[in-house]
SEROGU-980266 format. One line per 2 residues: number of its first residue (from 1); their letters; for each residue x, z, y of C-alpha. Coordinates in pm, 1 decimal, decimal comma, m for minus. Example, Ala and Ser with C-alpha at 12.3 -4.5 7.8 and 13.67 -1.06 7.14 Angstrom:
BEGIN
1	as	1230,0/780,0/m450,0  1367,0/714,0/m106,0
***
This chain:
BEGIN
1	xx	m3384,4/1615,1/2491,5  m3465,0/1699,5/2857,7
3	xx	m3375,6/1431,3/3109,2  m3405,8/1375,1/3480,1
5	xx	m3483,3/1007,1/3550,9  m3340,3/822,1/3845,4
7	xx	m3652,2/656,2/3990,1  m3712,8/391,5/4253,6
9	xx	m4063,7/265,0/4179,8  m3919,5/m68,3/4053,0
11	xx	m3966,8/m212,2/3710,3  m3632,4/m111,7/3556,0
13	xx	m3649,8/256,9/3626,0  m4019,6/271,7/3525,9
15	xx	m3949,4/87,0/3201,5  m3657,2/316,2/3115,9
17	xx	m3890,0/613,3/3147,2  m4143,6/443,4/2922,4
19	xx	m3881,6/376,8/2655,4  m3739,8/731,4/2672,4
21	xx	m4090,6/876,4/2625,3  m4136,7/653,1/2320,3
23	xx	m3818,9/815,5/2181,5  m3986,4/1155,7/2230,5
25	xx	m3761,0/1266,4/2511,5  m3896,2/1485,5/2780,9
27	xx	m3865,1/1356,8/3136,9  m3865,3/1679,2/3335,0
29	xx	m3815,4/1530,4/3680,2  m3804,6/1201,5/3865,2
31	xx	m3514,7/1183,9/4108,3  m3524,7/952,5/4407,6
33	xx	m3246,7/900,6/4655,7  m3397,6/791,7/4985,6
35	xx	m3130,6/590,3/5164,8  m3126,8/553,0/5542,4
37	xx	m2922,6/232,8/5504,5  m3080,8/m95,1/5408,8
39	xx	m2744,0/m196,3/5262,3  m2711,9/85,8/5010,5
41	xx	m2475,8/m2,6/4721,9  m2634,8/245,3/4481,2
43	xx	m2999,7/295,1/4556,7  m3318,0/90,5/4576,4
45	xx	m3464,9/70,6/4931,9  m3778,7/m150,8/4949,9
47	xx	m4102,5/49,5/4955,9  m3921,3/369,2/4859,8
49	xx	m4187,8/554,0/5062,8  m4428,5/495,3/4771,0
51	xx	m4244,4/711,9/4524,2  m4465,3/1014,1/4587,9
53	xx	m4776,2/810,6/4487,7  m4595,1/673,3/4187,1
55	xx	m4473,4/1016,1/4072,5  m4832,0/1133,2/4089,2
57	xx	m4940,1/828,3/3889,0  m4680,7/910,7/3615,6
59	xx	m4754,0/1288,6/3646,2  m4392,1/1396,3/3655,6
61	xx	m4247,7/1622,0/3926,1  m4043,5/1436,0/4193,2
63	xx	m3722,1/1538,1/4358,1  m3642,9/1339,6/4675,2
65	xx	m3301,3/1359,6/4832,9  m3204,2/1178,3/5149,1
67	xx	m2870,5/994,7/5179,4  m2715,1/813,1/5468,1
69	xx	m2643,1/538,2/5225,8  m2269,4/513,5/5302,7
71	xx	m2057,8/350,3/5031,8  m1895,9/601,5/4791,8
73	xx	m2023,0/900,3/4998,1  m2359,1/832,4/4833,3
75	xx	m2216,1/985,5/4515,6  m2206,9/1334,1/4665,3
77	xx	m2575,3/1299,7/4745,5  m2643,8/1185,3/4389,9
79	xx	m2448,7/1489,5/4259,0  m2662,6/1724,6/4461,9
81	xx	m2985,6/1555,2/4356,5  m2917,9/1575,9/3981,2
83	xx	m2777,8/1927,6/3975,7  m3096,7/2048,3/3801,5
85	xx	m3087,1/2352,5/3579,4  m3193,7/2302,6/3220,3
87	xx	m3153,0/1930,8/3180,4  m2939,0/1763,3/2915,8
89	xx	m2877,0/1437,9/3085,2  m2982,9/1166,4/3328,0
91	xx	m3189,0/856,5/3255,2  m3118,0/529,4/3438,8
93	xx	m3274,0/186,7/3442,6  m2934,4/16,1/3487,6
95	xx	m2904,3/m326,7/3324,3  m2581,3/m488,4/3426,7
97	xx	m2435,9/m335,6/3745,9  m2089,9/m205,0/3661,1
99	xx	m2071,1/m55,1/4009,4  m2372,0/165,3/3956,4
101	xx	m2295,5/234,1/3590,9  m1942,1/357,6/3646,7
103	xx	m2032,2/584,7/3940,6  m2343,0/741,7/3772,4
105	xx	m2131,6/811,5/3466,0  m1854,3/964,0/3679,0
107	xx	m2088,5/1202,4/3854,9  m2269,2/1298,9/3531,0
109	xx	m1935,8/1356,8/3356,0  m1836,0/1601,1/3630,3
111	xx	m2167,1/1786,9/3584,9  m2135,5/1785,8/3201,3
113	xx	m2449,6/1577,2/3172,1  m2504,7/1278,5/2934,2
115	xx	m2623,1/941,2/3065,6  m2890,6/744,7/2892,1
117	xx	m2943,3/380,9/2993,7  m3177,9/218,3/2737,9
119	xx	m3173,6/m119,7/2922,4  m2799,7/m142,6/2958,3
121	xx	m2653,5/m481,9/2866,3  m2985,6/m598,0/2708,3
123	xx	m3092,9/m960,3/2748,7  m3258,2/m1000,8/3090,1
125	xx	m3536,9/m1230,1/2982,1  m3614,0/m1018,9/2676,9
127	xx	m3651,0/m710,3/2890,3  m3896,4/m871,6/3134,3
129	xx	m4093,5/m1019,7/2847,8  m4116,7/m674,0/2687,6
131	xx	m4237,4/m517,2/3010,9  m4516,1/m775,0/3041,1
133	xx	m4611,5/m743,9/2677,7  m4626,1/m365,2/2711,6
135	xx	m4882,2/m400,6/2995,6  m4666,6/m335,8/3298,5
137	xx	m4823,6/m457,8/3626,9  m4527,0/m556,3/3837,0
139	xx	m4546,7/m688,4/4193,9  m4256,8/m881,9/4350,3
141	xx	m4196,0/m718,1/4687,0  m3870,8/m889,3/4796,3
143	xx	m3703,7/m1226,4/4729,9  m3351,6/m1310,7/4825,2
145	xx	m3234,1/m1611,2/4626,2  m3244,7/m1987,0/4654,8
147	xx	m3540,8/m2119,8/4453,3  m3769,3/m1820,6/4537,3
149	xx	m3981,2/m1898,1/4840,7  m4245,2/m1711,2/5040,0
151	xx	m4513,8/m1778,5/4774,6  m4338,3/m1524,1/4550,3
153	xx	m4399,5/m1235,1/4789,5  m4671,0/m1010,1/4656,8
155	xx	m4699,4/m1212,1/4333,0  m4761,8/m1027,8/4006,3
157	xx	m4492,4/m1088,6/3752,0  m4714,0/m1200,4/3468,6
159	xx	m4646,8/m1447,5/3188,2  m4694,4/m1748,6/3412,5
161	xx	m4457,5/m1616,0/3676,8  m4202,8/m1523,0/3405,1
163	xx	m4205,0/m1878,5/3263,6  m4137,3/m2007,1/3618,9
165	xx	m3848,0/m1765,9/3653,2  m3699,1/m1904,6/3335,0
167	xx	m3711,8/m2254,8/3478,8  m3537,8/m2124,5/3796,5
169	xx	m3279,6/m1949,1/3579,3  m3192,1/m2271,8/3407,0
171	xx	m3188,8/m2464,9/3738,1  m3022,7/m2221,0/3976,1
173	xx	m2868,1/m1954,3/3753,6  m3078,6/m1662,9/3877,6
175	xx	m3150,8/m1363,3/3658,1  m3514,7/m1349,1/3538,1
177	xx	m3483,7/m967,9/3576,7  m3360,0/m998,9/3936,4
179	xx	m3042,7/m818,3/3832,4  m2831,8/m1017,4/4068,8
181	xx	m3034,6/m902,2/4368,1  m3258,5/m1211,7/4349,9
183	xx	m3580,3/m1015,2/4384,7  m3715,9/m653,2/4404,6
185	xx	m4024,6/m512,9/4239,8  m4287,9/m243,7/4256,4
187	xx	m4474,0/m117,3/3948,0  m4845,6/m73,4/4013,2
189	xx	m4949,0/18,1/3662,4  m4797,8/81,2/3319,3
191	xx	m4896,0/235,8/2983,0  m4742,9/574,3/3074,2
193	xx	m4926,0/593,2/3408,6  m5243,3/797,4/3416,9
195	xx	m5332,3/644,9/3752,0  m5292,0/292,0/3876,3
197	xx	m5192,3/195,8/4229,2  m5431,0/m31,4/4422,6
199	xx	m5279,9/m181,9/4734,2  m5526,7/m207,7/5025,3
201	xx	m5286,1/m317,3/5298,2  m4953,0/m491,8/5294,3
203	xx	m4745,1/m701,7/5530,5  m4527,3/m996,6/5433,6
205	xx	m4215,7/m1071,2/5636,0  m4015,6/m1389,7/5594,3
207	xx	m3685,4/m1482,7/5766,8  m3534,6/m1823,4/5687,1
209	xx	m3466,2/m1798,7/5312,8  m3559,5/m1445,6/5220,8
211	xx	m3842,7/m1200,2/5270,9  m4007,7/m874,8/5171,0
213	xx	m4346,9/m699,0/5136,6  m4407,2/m375,9/5318,1
215	xx	m4689,9/m189,6/5148,7  m4902,4/9,0/5389,3
217	xx	m5229,2/168,1/5276,8  m5299,6/216,7/4904,9
219	xx	m5516,6/419,8/4676,5  m5482,2/548,1/4321,4
221	xx	m5740,6/515,4/4045,0  m5755,0/745,0/3743,7
223	xx	m5730,7/538,4/3430,1  m5851,5/784,4/3164,0
***
């Protein structure tokens, strides 16, 4: 099975790739849609400029495709990006977004491609726990929900942080996977990476009740 993986650099797309490789599927390309709009309905925006370094860390060829990020018109940009000769389907890290799920499936159906979403409808807490147990190093680079304050910016999503997210889930109803837009992530290291990302410079920005991390300078270190 040859698949192109929709990739943002966040935990869900990276974990979907890891699972697919465990199945023995070949990920021929990473596909990143770089949106010019911060309000994109379909595509991840925070720190998307790091996908080149991440693709190098995973050692899979990267296809980048720019999109204005306009609602629904984004689908034509997706169609162009995944029109890749020789692939059997598209891999996504979708968990619960019906909006994304239905539109990715529509585009792939038109292109006669299958869609594989190994995280779809899985328990959110279980998925994050599995990522941590597998050795994923995940940094929180954006927080947008009540209960998450500035201290979470730049924090590694380890077991301690995960347990705190479970408390916040029970208190405020947030998703421990950030699936409701509560937070955004960046993967610095994972079992299927042959290099790890080391951040040397980053800037935190906080406005009232939400904030983000802009990663500047970084380096990669070969693991093996």
